[in-house]
DRENRO-146290 format. One record per residue (C-alpha): residue number from 1; x negated, y, z. Coordinates in steps of 0.25 Angstrom, whole numbers, plus 5000, padded with zeros to 4 digits. Layout:
BEGIN
+-----+------+------+------+
| pos |   c1 |   c2 |   c3 |
+-----+------+------+------+
| NUM |    X |    Y |    Z |
...
+-----+------+------+------+
This chain:
BEGIN
+-----+------+------+------+
| pos |   c1 |   c2 |   c3 |
+-----+------+------+------+
|   1 | 4638 | 5325 | 5421 |
|   2 | 4649 | 5333 | 5427 |
|   3 | 4645 | 5348 | 5426 |
|   4 | 4653 | 5360 | 5433 |
|   5 | 4652 | 5374 | 5427 |
|   6 | 4654 | 5384 | 5438 |
|   7 | 4654 | 5398 | 5442 |
|   8 | 4658 | 5411 | 5439 |
|   9 | 4653 | 5412 | 5424 |
|  10 | 4658 | 5417 | 5412 |
|  11 | 4657 | 5408 | 5401 |
|  12 | 4663 | 5417 | 5389 |
|  13 | 4655 | 5430 | 5395 |
|  14 | 4643 | 5419 | 5395 |
|  15 | 4642 | 5407 | 5388 |
|  16 | 4632 | 5401 | 5393 |
|  17 | 4639 | 5393 | 5403 |
|  18 | 4649 | 5388 | 5392 |
|  19 | 4637 | 5384 | 5385 |
|  20 | 4631 | 5376 | 5397 |
|  21 | 4645 | 5369 | 5401 |
|  22 | 4649 | 5365 | 5385 |
|  23 | 4634 | 5361 | 5382 |
|  24 | 4636 | 5352 | 5395 |
|  25 | 4649 | 5347 | 5390 |
|  26 | 4645 | 5343 | 5376 |
|  27 | 4632 | 5334 | 5382 |
|  28 | 4643 | 5325 | 5390 |
|  29 | 4646 | 5331 | 5402 |
|  30 | 4658 | 5336 | 5410 |
|  31 | 4657 | 5351 | 5413 |
|  32 | 4669 | 5357 | 5421 |
|  33 | 4668 | 5373 | 5426 |
|  34 | 4672 | 5381 | 5438 |
|  35 | 4671 | 5394 | 5431 |
|  36 | 4678 | 5408 | 5439 |
|  37 | 4672 | 5420 | 5429 |
|  38 | 4665 | 5430 | 5440 |
|  39 | 4669 | 5441 | 5427 |
|  40 | 4658 | 5448 | 5429 |
|  41 | 4648 | 5451 | 5419 |
|  42 | 4631 | 5449 | 5421 |
|  43 | 4633 | 5465 | 5422 |
|  44 | 4642 | 5467 | 5431 |
|  45 | 4637 | 5456 | 5440 |
|  46 | 4623 | 5463 | 5440 |
|  47 | 4630 | 5476 | 5443 |
|  48 | 4638 | 5472 | 5456 |
|  49 | 4626 | 5466 | 5463 |
|  50 | 4620 | 5479 | 5462 |
|  51 | 4625 | 5483 | 5476 |
|  52 | 4633 | 5480 | 5488 |
|  53 | 4646 | 5484 | 5483 |
|  54 | 4644 | 5478 | 5468 |
|  55 | 4639 | 5464 | 5476 |
|  56 | 4653 | 5464 | 5484 |
|  57 | 4662 | 5465 | 5473 |
|  58 | 4652 | 5452 | 5466 |
|  59 | 4654 | 5445 | 5479 |
|  60 | 4670 | 5448 | 5477 |
|  61 | 4670 | 5442 | 5464 |
|  62 | 4661 | 5431 | 5466 |
|  63 | 4671 | 5427 | 5478 |
|  64 | 4682 | 5428 | 5470 |
|  65 | 4679 | 5419 | 5458 |
|  66 | 4670 | 5410 | 5468 |
|  67 | 4684 | 5407 | 5475 |
|  68 | 4690 | 5402 | 5462 |
|  69 | 4677 | 5395 | 5459 |
|  70 | 4676 | 5386 | 5469 |
|  71 | 4690 | 5382 | 5468 |
|  72 | 4689 | 5378 | 5452 |
|  73 | 4675 | 5372 | 5458 |
|  74 | 4682 | 5364 | 5468 |
|  75 | 4693 | 5358 | 5459 |
|  76 | 4681 | 5354 | 5448 |
|  77 | 4675 | 5347 | 5459 |
|  78 | 4687 | 5339 | 5463 |
|  79 | 4688 | 5333 | 5449 |
|  80 | 4672 | 5328 | 5448 |
|  81 | 4661 | 5335 | 5456 |
|  82 | 4651 | 5340 | 5446 |
|  83 | 4635 | 5334 | 5445 |
|  84 | 4631 | 5349 | 5442 |
|  85 | 4636 | 5362 | 5443 |
|  86 | 4633 | 5374 | 5432 |
|  87 | 4634 | 5387 | 5437 |
|  88 | 4637 | 5398 | 5426 |
|  89 | 4629 | 5409 | 5422 |
|  90 | 4627 | 5421 | 5432 |
|  91 | 4629 | 5409 | 5442 |
|  92 | 4618 | 5416 | 5452 |
|  93 | 4632 | 5417 | 5463 |
|  94 | 4638 | 5406 | 5457 |
|  95 | 4628 | 5396 | 5462 |
|  96 | 4629 | 5398 | 5474 |
|  97 | 4644 | 5394 | 5474 |
|  98 | 4640 | 5382 | 5465 |
|  99 | 4628 | 5378 | 5475 |
| 100 | 4641 | 5378 | 5487 |
| 101 | 4652 | 5371 | 5481 |
| 102 | 4641 | 5360 | 5475 |
| 103 | 4631 | 5360 | 5486 |
| 104 | 4626 | 5343 | 5479 |
| 105 | 4629 | 5346 | 5465 |
| 106 | 4616 | 5351 | 5456 |
| 107 | 4619 | 5367 | 5453 |
| 108 | 4617 | 5373 | 5439 |
| 109 | 4614 | 5385 | 5437 |
| 110 | 4614 | 5393 | 5424 |
| 111 | 4606 | 5406 | 5428 |
| 112 | 4605 | 5411 | 5412 |
| 113 | 4600 | 5424 | 5420 |
| 114 | 4593 | 5430 | 5430 |
| 115 | 4601 | 5440 | 5439 |
| 116 | 4590 | 5448 | 5440 |
| 117 | 4583 | 5451 | 5426 |
| 118 | 4597 | 5451 | 5422 |
| 119 | 4600 | 5462 | 5430 |
| 120 | 4586 | 5471 | 5424 |
| 121 | 4592 | 5470 | 5411 |
| 122 | 4604 | 5476 | 5415 |
| 123 | 4595 | 5487 | 5422 |
| 124 | 4594 | 5483 | 5435 |
| 125 | 4579 | 5486 | 5440 |
| 126 | 4570 | 5474 | 5445 |
| 127 | 4570 | 5478 | 5460 |
| 128 | 4581 | 5483 | 5469 |
| 129 | 4591 | 5476 | 5477 |
| 130 | 4598 | 5470 | 5466 |
| 131 | 4588 | 5463 | 5460 |
| 132 | 4584 | 5458 | 5470 |
| 133 | 4598 | 5453 | 5473 |
| 134 | 4597 | 5447 | 5460 |
| 135 | 4585 | 5441 | 5461 |
| 136 | 4590 | 5435 | 5472 |
| 137 | 4604 | 5429 | 5466 |
| 138 | 4596 | 5421 | 5453 |
| 139 | 4584 | 5416 | 5465 |
| 140 | 4597 | 5410 | 5474 |
| 141 | 4605 | 5405 | 5462 |
| 142 | 4593 | 5398 | 5455 |
| 143 | 4589 | 5391 | 5470 |
| 144 | 4605 | 5386 | 5472 |
| 145 | 4605 | 5381 | 5459 |
| 146 | 4598 | 5366 | 5455 |
| 147 | 4598 | 5369 | 5441 |
| 148 | 4594 | 5383 | 5434 |
| 149 | 4597 | 5385 | 5419 |
| 150 | 4591 | 5396 | 5412 |
| 151 | 4590 | 5399 | 5395 |
| 152 | 4576 | 5401 | 5393 |
| 153 | 4563 | 5397 | 5399 |
| 154 | 4561 | 5413 | 5400 |
| 155 | 4572 | 5411 | 5411 |
| 156 | 4567 | 5399 | 5416 |
| 157 | 4553 | 5405 | 5420 |
| 158 | 4560 | 5416 | 5428 |
| 159 | 4567 | 5406 | 5438 |
| 160 | 4558 | 5407 | 5451 |
| 161 | 4548 | 5396 | 5450 |
| 162 | 4551 | 5388 | 5463 |
| 163 | 4565 | 5385 | 5456 |
| 164 | 4561 | 5386 | 5441 |
| 165 | 4563 | 5370 | 5441 |
| 166 | 4578 | 5372 | 5440 |
| 167 | 4576 | 5380 | 5428 |
| 168 | 4583 | 5374 | 5415 |
| 169 | 4583 | 5380 | 5403 |
| 170 | 4596 | 5380 | 5394 |
| 171 | 4597 | 5389 | 5383 |
| 172 | 4609 | 5397 | 5382 |
| 173 | 4614 | 5391 | 5370 |
| 174 | 4628 | 5396 | 5363 |
| 175 | 4643 | 5390 | 5364 |
| 176 | 4649 | 5383 | 5355 |
| 177 | 4659 | 5393 | 5351 |
| 178 | 4646 | 5399 | 5345 |
| 179 | 4643 | 5388 | 5336 |
| 180 | 4658 | 5387 | 5330 |
| 181 | 4657 | 5403 | 5327 |
| 182 | 4645 | 5402 | 5319 |
| 183 | 4650 | 5389 | 5312 |
| 184 | 4664 | 5397 | 5308 |
| 185 | 4654 | 5409 | 5300 |
| 186 | 4643 | 5400 | 5294 |
| 187 | 4648 | 5406 | 5282 |
| 188 | 4645 | 5421 | 5279 |
| 189 | 4645 | 5431 | 5268 |
| 190 | 4629 | 5432 | 5264 |
| 191 | 4633 | 5447 | 5259 |
| 192 | 4641 | 5453 | 5269 |
| 193 | 4634 | 5461 | 5279 |
| 194 | 4624 | 5456 | 5290 |
| 195 | 4632 | 5455 | 5304 |
| 196 | 4624 | 5457 | 5314 |
| 197 | 4630 | 5454 | 5331 |
| 198 | 4624 | 5457 | 5344 |
| 199 | 4631 | 5454 | 5356 |
| 200 | 4628 | 5454 | 5370 |
| 201 | 4626 | 5465 | 5382 |
| 202 | 4618 | 5478 | 5378 |
| 203 | 4606 | 5476 | 5386 |
| 204 | 4593 | 5476 | 5389 |
| 205 | 4591 | 5460 | 5387 |
| 206 | 4599 | 5461 | 5374 |
| 207 | 4591 | 5474 | 5369 |
| 208 | 4603 | 5483 | 5364 |
| 209 | 4595 | 5492 | 5362 |
| 210 | 4586 | 5487 | 5351 |
| 211 | 4600 | 5480 | 5346 |
| 212 | 4604 | 5493 | 5344 |
| 213 | 4592 | 5499 | 5337 |
| 214 | 4591 | 5487 | 5327 |
| 215 | 4607 | 5489 | 5323 |
| 216 | 4603 | 5504 | 5321 |
| 217 | 4591 | 5501 | 5312 |
| 218 | 4599 | 5492 | 5304 |
| 219 | 4605 | 5498 | 5290 |
| 220 | 4620 | 5505 | 5291 |
| 221 | 4623 | 5501 | 5277 |
| 222 | 4631 | 5489 | 5280 |
| 223 | 4621 | 5478 | 5278 |
| 224 | 4623 | 5475 | 5293 |
| 225 | 4634 | 5475 | 5303 |
| 226 | 4630 | 5472 | 5318 |
| 227 | 4639 | 5468 | 5329 |
| 228 | 4636 | 5473 | 5343 |
| 229 | 4645 | 5466 | 5354 |
| 230 | 4642 | 5470 | 5370 |
| 231 | 4640 | 5480 | 5379 |
| 232 | 4630 | 5482 | 5389 |
| 233 | 4619 | 5494 | 5394 |
| 234 | 4614 | 5496 | 5383 |
| 235 | 4625 | 5498 | 5373 |
| 236 | 4624 | 5513 | 5370 |
| 237 | 4609 | 5512 | 5367 |
| 238 | 4612 | 5501 | 5358 |
| 239 | 4623 | 5508 | 5351 |
| 240 | 4613 | 5521 | 5349 |
| 241 | 4602 | 5513 | 5343 |
| 242 | 4612 | 5507 | 5333 |
| 243 | 4618 | 5520 | 5328 |
| 244 | 4615 | 5521 | 5313 |
| 245 | 4613 | 5507 | 5310 |
| 246 | 4620 | 5495 | 5306 |
| 247 | 4634 | 5496 | 5308 |
| 248 | 4637 | 5491 | 5322 |
| 249 | 4651 | 5487 | 5328 |
| 250 | 4650 | 5488 | 5343 |
| 251 | 4658 | 5478 | 5352 |
| 252 | 4658 | 5479 | 5366 |
| 253 | 4664 | 5463 | 5369 |
| 254 | 4669 | 5453 | 5361 |
| 255 | 4675 | 5440 | 5368 |
| 256 | 4667 | 5428 | 5370 |
| 257 | 4677 | 5421 | 5363 |
| 258 | 4676 | 5429 | 5351 |
| 259 | 4662 | 5431 | 5350 |
| 260 | 4655 | 5418 | 5343 |
| 261 | 4664 | 5420 | 5333 |
| 262 | 4660 | 5437 | 5331 |
| 263 | 4645 | 5434 | 5333 |
| 264 | 4648 | 5422 | 5322 |
| 265 | 4652 | 5432 | 5311 |
| 266 | 4637 | 5441 | 5310 |
| 267 | 4626 | 5436 | 5303 |
| 268 | 4616 | 5441 | 5313 |
| 269 | 4614 | 5440 | 5331 |
| 270 | 4605 | 5449 | 5339 |
| 271 | 4600 | 5443 | 5350 |
| 272 | 4592 | 5451 | 5359 |
| 273 | 4582 | 5461 | 5358 |
| 274 | 4577 | 5464 | 5373 |
| 275 | 4563 | 5466 | 5377 |
| 276 | 4567 | 5464 | 5392 |
| 277 | 4563 | 5454 | 5403 |
| 278 | 4575 | 5445 | 5402 |
| 279 | 4576 | 5449 | 5386 |
| 280 | 4563 | 5440 | 5386 |
| 281 | 4569 | 5427 | 5390 |
| 282 | 4582 | 5425 | 5385 |
| 283 | 4588 | 5419 | 5373 |
| 284 | 4601 | 5427 | 5375 |
| 285 | 4615 | 5421 | 5373 |
| 286 | 4618 | 5427 | 5360 |
| 287 | 4606 | 5420 | 5351 |
| 288 | 4610 | 5407 | 5355 |
| 289 | 4625 | 5411 | 5350 |
| 290 | 4623 | 5419 | 5337 |
| 291 | 4613 | 5407 | 5333 |
| 292 | 4625 | 5398 | 5335 |
| 293 | 4635 | 5407 | 5327 |
| 294 | 4625 | 5405 | 5315 |
| 295 | 4620 | 5420 | 5316 |
| 296 | 4605 | 5423 | 5313 |
| 297 | 4599 | 5427 | 5325 |
| 298 | 4591 | 5439 | 5329 |
| 299 | 4585 | 5442 | 5344 |
| 300 | 4572 | 5447 | 5350 |
| 301 | 4559 | 5438 | 5350 |
| 302 | 4559 | 5431 | 5362 |
| 303 | 4552 | 5419 | 5367 |
| 304 | 4566 | 5413 | 5372 |
| 305 | 4572 | 5416 | 5359 |
| 306 | 4562 | 5411 | 5351 |
| 307 | 4561 | 5398 | 5359 |
| 308 | 4575 | 5396 | 5357 |
| 309 | 4577 | 5400 | 5344 |
| 310 | 4563 | 5401 | 5336 |
| 311 | 4565 | 5407 | 5322 |
| 312 | 4581 | 5404 | 5321 |
| 313 | 4583 | 5416 | 5326 |
| 314 | 4575 | 5430 | 5320 |
| 315 | 4569 | 5436 | 5331 |
| 316 | 4564 | 5451 | 5332 |
| 317 | 4552 | 5457 | 5344 |
| 318 | 4561 | 5462 | 5356 |
| 319 | 4565 | 5475 | 5356 |
| 320 | 4563 | 5479 | 5342 |
| 321 | 4574 | 5483 | 5336 |
| 322 | 4568 | 5487 | 5321 |
| 323 | 4563 | 5471 | 5323 |
| 324 | 4578 | 5467 | 5325 |
| 325 | 4583 | 5476 | 5313 |
| 326 | 4574 | 5471 | 5305 |
| 327 | 4579 | 5456 | 5306 |
| 328 | 4593 | 5460 | 5304 |
| 329 | 4590 | 5467 | 5293 |
| 330 | 4582 | 5456 | 5288 |
| 331 | 4593 | 5447 | 5289 |
| 332 | 4602 | 5456 | 5283 |
| 333 | 4594 | 5458 | 5270 |
| 334 | 4591 | 5442 | 5268 |
| 335 | 4604 | 5434 | 5270 |
| 336 | 4596 | 5421 | 5267 |
| 337 | 4587 | 5423 | 5278 |
| 338 | 4600 | 5428 | 5286 |
| 339 | 4607 | 5412 | 5284 |
| 340 | 4592 | 5405 | 5286 |
| 341 | 4593 | 5414 | 5300 |
| 342 | 4608 | 5410 | 5304 |
| 343 | 4606 | 5396 | 5300 |
| 344 | 4591 | 5395 | 5309 |
| 345 | 4598 | 5402 | 5320 |
| 346 | 4611 | 5393 | 5320 |
| 347 | 4602 | 5379 | 5318 |
| 348 | 4594 | 5383 | 5332 |
| 349 | 4607 | 5388 | 5340 |
| 350 | 4610 | 5371 | 5336 |
| 351 | 4601 | 5369 | 5348 |
| 352 | 4609 | 5379 | 5358 |
| 353 | 4622 | 5371 | 5358 |
| 354 | 4627 | 5369 | 5371 |
| 355 | 4624 | 5354 | 5371 |
| 356 | 4612 | 5356 | 5367 |
| 357 | 4609 | 5370 | 5378 |
| 358 | 4612 | 5361 | 5390 |
| 359 | 4602 | 5349 | 5388 |
| 360 | 4592 | 5354 | 5396 |
| 361 | 4603 | 5356 | 5408 |
| 362 | 4607 | 5341 | 5405 |
| 363 | 4594 | 5338 | 5406 |
| 364 | 4593 | 5344 | 5420 |
| 365 | 4605 | 5339 | 5427 |
| 366 | 4604 | 5325 | 5422 |
| 367 | 4590 | 5326 | 5430 |
| 368 | 4595 | 5334 | 5440 |
| 369 | 4607 | 5323 | 5443 |
| 370 | 4601 | 5309 | 5440 |
+-----+------+------+------+
């Protein structure tokens, strides 16, 4: 099959589309790309839709990116018309353009996030004009697409019943860079301090406050060293809560190309700890990535994470800082346990390499295209 990865996605910041494209290539399909990044974070996109002036700025950014995207797509189409168009992450608007440019070609929408529930996680209420607009965007995007990719069964259940037959569950997975970084860091000193890392947005979904309190409950004697990477609305709370605990390095940002090696130099990766409705529906990028990099993973005990990784990760009750701290201390005190947890996570991560992750999408496309 010839597949065109299309849209204003930003693969460096949101590597899901890279997993999909790499996996399809590894399974023998031709994947071309028509990509003009919009240059806006998820937070910025949600904020810009909050009022008339923000919406106008969003339209302006889209118009500039789309004008270039049309030219790129035209050149690709002249070389070989695609059998399917894959609209990348945050493609709520891009799917409209994809349908306009490729009216008779199946359009696959990677609907990894629902705009309405993401906005709620970022502090937007469940009612009001903004929520109605975001729900409309979600519904319209799902209606336009021929195939809708979601990451968990829980997110598939959020798709309206009349459109649910379009939905295909494709795990987020991790790019090859994470597996390669893990292989380079396979041998680690057993007598060194336990190195723990968390990275991502400091939002309610992540449970940043809970993670901060857990760090604050870890010993300050140097037996555990923590790296916290990222920014967000709950960063200040996390930093206050971590005071007095394990020595912690706080980094606001790490280049995406450098992140796999930096993370792989740690022993333990913290997933999420949030108790929000959205937090109970996801398996976050970092759980796949940390497992691929050979870290022991400690994350909240939720149905989708349990279904994906089972006993290969160490689970604790969502929102329970004391339980999270206890799980980390147990790994610091028992290095044989740490080695077993690292090995279990790495073995489980093999199921989510790109070529394996995209198998359900390949099956659906094969059926759709006959």
